C-alpha positions as CSV (number, residue, x, y, z in Angstrom):
1,M,20.9,-3.4,-82.8
2,P,17.2,-2.9,-82.4
3,S,14.7,-2.9,-85.3
4,P,11.2,-1.4,-85.4
5,T,8.4,-3.7,-84.3
6,T,4.7,-3.3,-84.3
7,D,4.5,-3.6,-80.6
8,S,7.2,-1.1,-79.8
9,P,5.9,1.5,-77.3
10,S,5.5,5.1,-78.6
11,I,6.9,8.1,-76.8
12,R,4.2,10.7,-76.1
13,S,6.3,13.3,-74.2
14,C,9.7,14.7,-74.7
15,P,12.5,12.5,-73.3
16,A,14.6,15.6,-72.5
17,C,12.3,18.3,-71.0
18,L,9.3,16.0,-70.4
19,S,6.9,18.4,-72.2
20,D,3.8,17.0,-73.8
21,D,3.9,19.6,-76.5
22,V,5.3,17.2,-79.1
23,V,4.6,16.3,-82.8
24,L,4.8,12.9,-84.5
25,Y,6.0,13.0,-88.1
26,P,4.9,10.6,-90.8
27,P,6.6,7.2,-90.7
28,S,9.4,6.4,-93.1
29,R,8.1,4.3,-95.9
30,K,11.4,2.4,-95.9
31,T,11.9,1.6,-92.2
32,G,8.5,2.3,-90.6
33,R,10.2,4.5,-88.0
34,R,8.6,7.7,-86.8
35,V,10.3,10.8,-85.5
36,L,9.0,12.7,-82.5
37,G,9.7,16.4,-82.2
38,C,9.5,18.6,-79.1
39,R,8.1,22.1,-79.7
40,V,9.6,23.3,-76.4
41,C,13.2,22.3,-76.4
42,G,13.7,21.1,-80.1
43,L,14.7,17.5,-79.4
44,R,14.1,15.0,-82.2
45,A,13.9,11.3,-81.2
46,W,12.9,7.9,-82.5
47,A,9.3,7.7,-81.4
48,E,9.0,3.9,-81.3
49,R,11.4,2.0,-79.1
50,S,12.2,-1.7,-79.2
51,T,14.4,-3.6,-76.8
52,Y,17.7,-5.2,-77.5
53,S,20.5,-6.9,-75.7
54,H,24.3,-6.7,-75.9
55,D,26.4,-9.8,-76.4
56,M,28.8,-9.6,-73.4
57,E,31.2,-12.2,-74.8
58,D,32.2,-10.8,-78.1
59,P,35.7,-12.3,-78.9
60,A,38.5,-9.9,-79.2
61,G,39.3,-11.0,-82.7
62,A,35.8,-10.2,-84.0
63,L,35.8,-6.8,-82.3
64,T,39.3,-6.1,-83.8
65,F,37.9,-6.7,-87.2
66,D,34.9,-4.4,-86.7
67,Y,37.2,-1.8,-85.1
68,E,39.7,-1.7,-88.0
69,G,36.9,-1.0,-90.4
70,Y,35.7,1.8,-88.2
71,V,39.2,3.2,-88.1
72,Q,39.5,3.2,-91.9
73,A,36.2,5.2,-92.1
74,K,37.4,7.9,-89.6
75,R,38.7,11.3,-90.8
76,E,42.4,11.5,-89.9
77,G,43.1,13.5,-86.8
78,A,39.5,14.5,-86.2
79,M,38.9,12.5,-83.0
80,E,42.4,13.3,-81.7
81,D,41.7,17.1,-82.0
82,A,38.4,16.7,-80.2
83,W,40.1,14.7,-77.4
84,D,42.8,17.3,-77.0
85,D,40.2,20.1,-76.7
86,A,38.1,18.2,-74.2
87,L,41.1,17.3,-72.0
88,A,42.4,20.8,-72.0
89,M,39.0,22.2,-71.0
90,L,38.5,19.7,-68.3
91,A,42.0,20.4,-66.8
92,E,41.2,24.1,-66.9
93,L,37.8,23.8,-65.3
94,L,39.1,21.4,-62.6
95,A,42.2,23.4,-61.8
96,G,43.2,23.3,-58.2
97,R,41.9,19.8,-57.5
98,P,44.7,17.4,-56.7
99,D,45.4,14.1,-58.5
100,L,42.7,14.4,-61.1
101,N,41.1,11.2,-62.3
102,L,38.8,10.6,-65.3
103,F,36.3,7.8,-66.2
104,D,35.4,7.2,-69.8
105,V,32.0,5.6,-70.4
106,G,32.1,3.1,-73.3
107,A,35.8,3.4,-73.6
108,G,36.3,1.3,-76.7
109,D,39.9,0.2,-77.2
110,G,41.2,2.6,-74.6
111,K,43.0,5.0,-76.9
112,F,41.3,8.1,-75.5
113,L,42.2,7.0,-71.9
114,D,45.8,6.4,-73.0
115,L,45.9,10.1,-74.1
116,A,44.2,11.3,-70.9
117,R,46.8,9.4,-68.9
118,K,49.6,11.1,-70.9
119,N,48.0,14.4,-70.0
120,G,48.2,13.7,-66.3
121,F,44.9,12.1,-65.4
122,G,44.4,8.9,-63.5
123,V,42.1,6.9,-65.7
124,G,39.3,4.3,-65.6
125,G,36.5,3.3,-67.9
126,N,34.0,0.6,-68.8
127,E,32.9,-1.4,-71.8
128,L,30.0,-3.8,-72.4
129,H,32.1,-6.2,-74.5
130,A,34.8,-8.4,-73.2
131,G,36.7,-8.1,-76.5
132,A,37.0,-4.3,-76.0
133,V,38.4,-4.9,-72.5
134,E,41.0,-7.2,-73.9
135,L,41.9,-4.8,-76.7
136,A,42.4,-1.9,-74.3
137,K,44.8,-3.9,-72.2
138,S,46.8,-5.3,-75.1
139,R,47.0,-2.1,-77.1
140,Y,47.4,0.6,-74.4
141,D,47.8,-1.2,-71.1
142,V,44.5,0.4,-70.0
143,D,42.4,-1.6,-67.5
144,L,38.7,-1.3,-68.3
145,L,35.8,-2.6,-66.2
146,L,33.3,-4.9,-67.9
147,G,29.6,-4.1,-67.4
148,E,27.0,-1.4,-67.0
149,L,27.6,1.5,-64.6
150,P,25.1,0.3,-62.0
151,E,26.9,-3.1,-61.8
152,L,30.2,-1.4,-61.0
153,A,29.0,0.4,-57.9
154,L,31.2,3.5,-58.4
155,E,29.9,6.5,-56.5
156,N,31.6,9.8,-55.8
157,A,34.7,8.3,-57.3
158,Y,35.9,10.5,-60.2
159,D,36.7,14.2,-60.9
160,A,35.8,13.9,-64.5
161,L,33.6,11.7,-66.7
162,T,33.5,11.5,-70.5
163,M,31.1,10.1,-73.0
164,W,32.0,10.2,-76.7
165,C,28.7,9.8,-78.7
166,V,27.4,7.3,-76.2
167,L,24.2,9.2,-75.2
168,A,22.6,8.9,-78.7
169,H,23.0,5.1,-78.6
170,V,21.2,4.5,-75.3
171,E,17.5,3.8,-74.9
172,D,17.2,4.6,-71.2
173,V,18.9,8.0,-71.2
174,D,17.6,9.0,-67.7
175,S,19.2,6.0,-66.0
176,L,22.5,6.6,-67.7
177,V,22.6,10.3,-66.8
178,D,21.7,9.4,-63.2
179,D,24.5,6.8,-63.1
180,C,27.0,9.4,-64.4
181,F,25.9,11.9,-61.8
182,K,26.4,9.3,-59.0
183,L,29.9,8.4,-60.3
184,L,31.2,11.9,-60.1
185,K,32.7,13.4,-57.0
186,P,31.0,16.6,-55.7
187,G,32.1,19.4,-57.9
188,G,33.2,17.0,-60.6
189,L,32.6,17.6,-64.3
190,M,31.0,15.5,-67.0
191,Y,31.9,16.1,-70.7
192,L,29.9,14.5,-73.5
193,Q,29.8,14.7,-77.2
194,T,26.5,13.9,-78.9
195,P,24.9,14.4,-82.4
196,R,23.1,17.7,-82.8
197,W,19.9,18.6,-84.6
198,T,20.9,20.8,-87.5
199,V,19.3,22.9,-90.3
200,V,20.1,20.1,-92.7
201,D,18.1,17.7,-90.5
202,R,15.3,20.2,-90.4
203,M,15.1,20.4,-94.2
204,A,15.3,16.6,-94.5
205,L,12.4,16.1,-92.0
206,A,10.4,18.8,-93.8
207,A,10.9,16.8,-97.1
208,L,9.9,13.6,-95.4
209,K,6.7,15.3,-94.1
210,G,6.0,16.9,-97.5
211,S,6.5,13.6,-99.3
212,S,4.3,11.6,-96.8
213,G,7.3,9.5,-95.8
214,R,8.8,8.8,-99.2
215,F,11.9,11.1,-99.0
216,T,13.7,9.3,-96.1
217,R,17.4,8.7,-96.6
218,I,18.8,11.5,-94.4
219,V,16.2,11.1,-91.7
220,D,16.6,7.3,-91.7
221,R,20.4,7.7,-91.3
222,R,20.3,10.4,-88.6
223,V,17.4,9.2,-86.4
224,A,18.0,5.4,-86.3
225,E,19.3,2.4,-84.4
226,H,22.6,4.2,-83.8
227,H,21.1,7.7,-83.1
228,W,18.0,7.4,-80.8
229,Q,18.0,11.2,-80.2
230,L,19.3,14.3,-81.8
231,H,19.7,17.1,-79.3
232,T,19.6,20.9,-79.4
233,T,21.4,23.2,-76.9
234,R,18.0,23.7,-75.1
235,S,17.2,20.0,-74.9
236,M,20.6,19.1,-73.6
237,V,20.5,21.8,-70.9
238,A,17.0,20.7,-69.9
239,L,17.9,17.1,-69.7
240,L,21.0,17.5,-67.6
241,E,19.6,20.2,-65.2
242,R,16.6,17.9,-64.6
243,H,19.1,15.3,-63.3
244,G,20.8,17.7,-60.9
245,F,23.7,19.0,-63.0
246,R,24.6,22.7,-63.0
247,D,26.6,25.1,-65.1
248,V,25.6,23.2,-68.2
249,K,27.2,24.5,-71.4
250,A,26.2,22.9,-74.7
251,I,28.4,24.2,-77.6
252,P,27.6,23.4,-81.2
253,K,30.8,22.2,-83.1
254,A,31.6,21.2,-86.6
255,R,33.3,17.9,-85.8
256,Y,33.1,15.5,-88.7
257,S,34.7,12.2,-87.6
258,L,33.7,10.1,-90.7
259,K,35.2,10.5,-94.1
260,S,32.5,12.1,-96.3
261,S,32.7,9.3,-98.9
262,M,31.9,6.7,-96.2
263,Y,28.9,8.8,-95.0
264,L,27.6,9.2,-98.6
265,N,27.9,5.4,-99.1
266,S,25.8,4.9,-96.0
267,L,23.1,7.1,-97.6
268,G,23.0,4.7,-100.6
269,M,25.2,6.8,-103.0
270,P,27.2,4.6,-105.4
271,A,30.9,4.5,-104.7
272,G,31.8,6.1,-108.1
273,I,29.8,9.2,-107.2
274,A,30.5,9.1,-103.5
275,R,34.3,9.4,-103.9
276,P,34.5,12.6,-105.8
277,T,31.6,14.2,-104.0
278,G,33.1,13.1,-100.7
279,F,36.4,14.7,-101.6
280,A,34.6,18.0,-102.4
281,M,32.8,17.8,-99.1
282,D,36.0,17.0,-97.2
283,T,37.6,20.1,-98.7
284,A,34.7,22.2,-97.6
285,I,34.8,20.8,-94.1
286,K,38.6,21.6,-93.9
287,H,38.4,25.1,-95.3
288,G,34.9,26.5,-95.1
289,P,31.8,27.0,-93.0
290,V,29.8,23.8,-92.6
291,P,26.9,22.7,-90.3
292,R,27.8,22.2,-86.7
293,I,26.7,18.6,-86.3
294,V,27.7,17.8,-82.7
295,L,27.3,19.3,-79.3
296,D,30.3,19.5,-76.9
297,V,28.7,19.5,-73.5
298,F,30.2,20.3,-70.1
299,A,28.1,20.0,-66.8
300,R,29.1,20.1,-63.2
301,K,27.9,18.1,-60.2
302,P,27.2,20.5,-57.3
303,E,29.6,20.5,-54.4
């Protein structure tokens, strides 16, 4: 993962709509990171970018260890419900096209592609880690390609493309979106899920600004190494239309994939307090109105 450096280049225009009408917020006193906000489309992004590289040879055993911890932190059934919804919508929007096939970018251990295959899609996907490719084969008999999209030379190859919270992790978003556009057949559909800028984020950023960078925990967690950008409906439409996509629909959803206690732990709350507080939050998520923290996005490549 990247970390802030003094020589990291600063963004001076919006990465989504390219507007220069942006504001830079005070740096976090804990991390030194600064958040950029676009006054036009509402995007919030990490303003200083550093470079990083992926270890392409992670052993499957190490990846399995990391993945099992990730699974334990997930809310039971949350991802499966989102997968079912996305596959049903893709099948509906692509009705009439024969022999539908689907490519998942950053496919992990292949579980989603296994479900897509059971729903009638031909499937493909890629991963940056050799260990993930091995896991997908051993767990679900899913064959993943190893490497970045440009290396795979896949153009006009798939009816549907999916990305599950990949976009927020990527520094060069423009290149990724271009690569996705090229991979789709004419008339094909891209679905992606990405973290959304919410009213809670707005309040946290206001507190950071008002405290001159002292109140930072929520902002540091939400705009960080694992979340380069938090989108709004406007910013997502602007980004994808700029790259040639049409019929872009960005739908706010209350999809909470992590158990609340795990999330509170990540904010620094002691476990003894996080467990009961997390239980109350999980109950509210299950039964009551809560902030819609992700965007479900559908976009079509023109015929």
